[in-house]
N, C-alpha and C positions, 0 to 999 in steps of 0.2 A: 479542644472545645471544653468549656466549663461543665462540671458535673451538676446535673439537676436531679435531686432525689425524686423518686416515684411515690408520691403521697397516695395516689390511687391504689397502688400495689399494697402498701402498708395497711390502708383502710380495709382493703378486701379481706385480708386475713383477720384483722381485728373484728370486723363485722360478722365474719363467719364463725367466730368463737374459737378459733385455733390460736393457741399461745405459741406462735412460731417465731415471731420477730425477736423476742428476747433470747430464745434458745439458739437461734441462728447466730446472733451477735455474740453470745457466750462462747460458742464453738469457734467462731472466727478469732476472738480475742485469745483463745488458747493456742491457735495455730500461728497467728501473726499479731502478737500483742503490740499495742501502741501504733499500729499501722494507720496512716492517714486515709488509706483506701478501704477501711472497714465498711463504710456506708455503701461503697460501690459493690464490693463483694456480697454484701447483704442483699442488695437489690438483684444481683445476678442469681443468687440462690433462691430468693423468693420467686423470681420469674420461672425458674425450673419447677419449683414446688407448685405454683399455680398451674403450670402445664400438666404436671402429674395429677393434680386434683381433678382437672377436666378430663384428662386421659382419653382424648378423642381419636387419635390416630397413631398407630405404631410407627408408620413411615415417617411422620413428622418428628417423632421422638428420636428416631435413628439419625435423621438429617441433623438435628440439633446436637446430638452427641458427637457425631463425626466432625462437625464444624468446630465445636468447642475443643475437641482433641487436637485438631490440626492447628487451631489458633494457639493453644497453650504450648504445643511442641515448638512451633515456629518462634514464639516469643522467647522461649527458654534458650533455644539454639542461637538465635540472633543476638541475645544479650551480650555474648562475648565479642561481637563485632560492633557493639555500640560505640559511638564516637568516631567511627571511620566513615568518611564520605563514600558514597556508592553511586555507580552509574548503571542503569538497566539498559541492556542492549537487546533489541528485538531484531528478528529477521527469519528468513525461511530455514526450516530444518532440512530442506531438500537441496540446498545449495551445494553442489559438488566441490570437492577439494581443489579441482583444477580451475574453478571459475574465478575471475578477477575479484568478485565480491568476497570470496573466501579470504583471499590474501588481504583485502582491504579491512575486513573485520578483524583478522588476526593482528594487523598493524594497529588498529584502534585499541585492542586489548593491551598490546605492548605499551603504547603511549599513555593510556590511562593508568596502568600500573606504575609507570615512571613518574607520573604525577601524584602517586600515592593514593589513587582512587581504586576502590574495589569494583569488580565487574560482575553484575548480576545478569544471568540469562535464565532461560527455561531449562538449562542443563542438558539439552539434547544435542543433536548433530547440526551440520550445516553452519550457518552463521553463529549459532550458539557455541559450537565446538571451536570454531575459529577464534572467537573473542576470548574464550577461556584459555585456549592454547597460547595466545599471545600474552595474556595476563599472568599465567601461572597459577598454581593452586593457592598460594598465599594471598593473592588478590582476586580470587574467584569465589562466587556463590552461585549454586544452581538450585532453582526452584522447579523441580520436575513435576510432571503430571502423569498419573497412571493411565495409560491408554492401551488398547489391545494391539496397536501397531505403531511403528515409527519411533515413538518417544522413549528411547533408551538413553541413559545418562552417558555423557561423553567421557573419554578417558581421564580428563583432567580432574573431574570431581567425583567420578564413580567410586563408591565405597569409602568416601571420606566424610568427615563431619561438616564439610562445606556444602553438602547436598541435602536438600529437603524435598521430600516427596509429598504431593498433595493429591487427594482424591477429588476434591471439588475445584472447578475452575475459579469460582468466585473468591474462595479464600486465597488461592494462589495469586489471583489478580490484585487482591488487596495488598499483598506484600511487594509485588512488583512496583507499585506506586508508593506505598508507605515508606519503603526503605530507600527510594531513589532520590538522590540530590540532582540528578540529570537523567535524560533518556536519549539514547541514540537509536534510531530506527533505520535499518537497512531494508531493501526490498524483500517482500515476502507475500504470503497468502492471506486468507481470511483472518487468521489469528493476528498477524502483524497489523493489518488495517484496523482490526477491532481494537487493538491496544493503542494505536495512534489516535483514533477518534475518541476513545474513552478517556485517555489522559488529557487530551485537549479540552474535552467537555468538562472534566473535573477541575482543571485549572481555570477555564473560562467562567465557571459558575462559583469559583471560590471554595469548592469542596476539597481541593488539594492545593498545597502551597505552590507558589510560583517557582518553577525550576526550568532550566534550559531544555527545550525539546528540539533535537537536531535530527534532521532527515539526511541520511548519508547515501549517496549513490556513486557508482563508478564514473570516472570522467566520460562524458558523452551519454551517460544513461538518462533515460526519459521516464523512469518509473515514478519518481516523486514529483517531477515537474508536471507530468500529466495529471497527477492527483491534485496538485496545487492549482493548476489551470481550471479543473472542474470546480474546486472550492471557490475560486475567485468568480467564475462566470455564473455558477448556479447558486451558491450560498451567499457570497458577498453582494453580488449585483441584485439579487432578489431580496436583500436585507434580512436574510435568515440569520446572519451573524453581523457583528459590528465590523467595519473596515479595519479597525485596530486589532481585532482578534487575530489577524494574520501575523501580527508581531510576536505571537506566542510560539511561533515555529520558524526555524531557519533551515535552508537547504545548502549543503556543502558537498564538495566532490573530492575531498581528501581526508585522510585520518588526522593529519595535522590541523586542518581547519576545524574538524569536529571537536577535538580535545581543546583547542584554543578557545572555542566558543564557551566551553564549560569553565575553563580556568578564568577567563575574563569575567564571567558572571559572578564568580566568587572573589574577584579582585578586591572589592570593598564590601559588597553585600555579604552578610553572614547568615541571617535567618530572619524570619518574620513571625508575628503572632498578633492575635487580637487580644487587647487588654481592655476589658469592658467595652466601651464604644470607640476606643482608639485603635487604629492599626499602627503597629510598631515595627519598624525595620531596624535590625541590629547591624551595625557597620564596624568594620575593622579600623576605619579611619574617619575622624570627624570631618565634616564638610567645612569649607571656608565660608566666611561671612558673605563674600561676593556670590558664591555658588548658591547659597541658601536664599539670598535675596532674589537672584534670578529665578530660582525654582518657584518662588511664591506666585509669580505671574505665569511662567511657562507651563506649570502643571496645576494651576488653580482649579481646573475642571475635575481633578481627582478628589477635591475636598468638598464635602457636603456643607461644611461651615468652617469658620475660622481659617487657619492656615497651618503651614508646616512648623513644627517645633523640634529643635534639636536639643537633646539633653543627655546627661550622663545617667548611669544606673543609680536609682534611688531606693532600691529595696522593695518596690511595689510589685515586682513580678515573682510569683511563687516558684521556688525551686530553681531559680535562675542565677544564683549568686556566682556560679562558675563562669557566667558571661558578664560579670560586673565590669570588666575592662573595656567592654564594647560601647561605642557611642550609640545613641538612639535617635531615630527620626520618627516622630509621631504625628498623625493627622487623622481627621475624620474621613476615612476613605469611603467613596460612594459604593464600594463593594460590587461594582458592576463592570467597569472597564478595566479588565486585567491586562489587556493589550497595552493600554496606556501605562499601567503599573510597570510593565516590562520596560517601557521606554524610560520611566523614572529610574528603575534599577540600572539601566545602561548609563544614565546620566551620572548617578552617584559612583559608578565604577570608573569613571574617567579620572585618572590621577591628577589632572589639572584642577579638578574640583575639590581636592582634598585640602585640609588645613595644613598638612605637612607634606611637602613635595617629595621627601625621601621616603620610598616605600618601606613599610614595616614587613616583618615576616608574616606571610599569609596564614590565617587561622584555619586549620583543617578540622578542628573539633566541631562536631555538629551536635545539636541538641537531641535528646531522646525522641521528642515529638516536635516536628518542625512548626506546627501551628496548633495553638490551644485556645 
């Protein structure tokens, strides 16, 4: 998302007679000279200074400090894994090792690693331990939560730099979604259901980029099918969600299907972002003229005005020169029907719609922030 300076914050200190803004900027330029992020850091510090000036509640101050510390530590640790695609795997910490779902999660971890995808879990036992066990340390990241019971780190990530511990659920949940290029959800309890509904809400509302959301159950299992039946009969039929919102999630019954869903999603689609009022999809392969012509009519409902435009990189996207080799598909997206957007992504991922029928090497590099 684009940075918007907080003019009210600056005026607050100017009107109160405190010469803080120039002093803050002076110190920031000493620490990080010529950084393009100086205005952002300035507003961060001014926000804390205003909080200190009002000094209402010690508990509020402690929450802010803990959250900032967790965010900074996570950003720093995860920087070394930047550029690697990651898949977040959710499921019950109470799944025993002899359960068929444990073996299924372990197989998912193995296949994701073989596809050069890192596996993110909560770092605990059950499904989380199984997925990391299959993936191995090199392809594992654990985002643990400090609890008085149950949640101990699994042997794969315990005591390694691939394990992050969080005090707050909300900061941990941020990174589960922020770092994920896909999500695989196995059966679980309140936490798993919470994560499933939250990520679908974030994608449905455009607050999180479109990524594959895969529900995985053992053959013959009814856990996720029962949940989908409820969503269909109670949410979709009562028009609490759009019928196309159901396209945001898929149900599979094998590890191979789960990983194939993810690999297919990135067959041509690379990433997306908003650029002013245009929604831009980056693609590994340019679309054929015939496919683009068909798209103008078949997906016209996604455009608020005008139509789809395909073009090459032209330097208009800040900090994105590393993706200059990718084709662009730009349009005035209605920003509402993300289920239909998923159908569009599925369309551009079909090899027969590419301008070059010979597949190129799939790009595994991901951008630092998927949508800005």
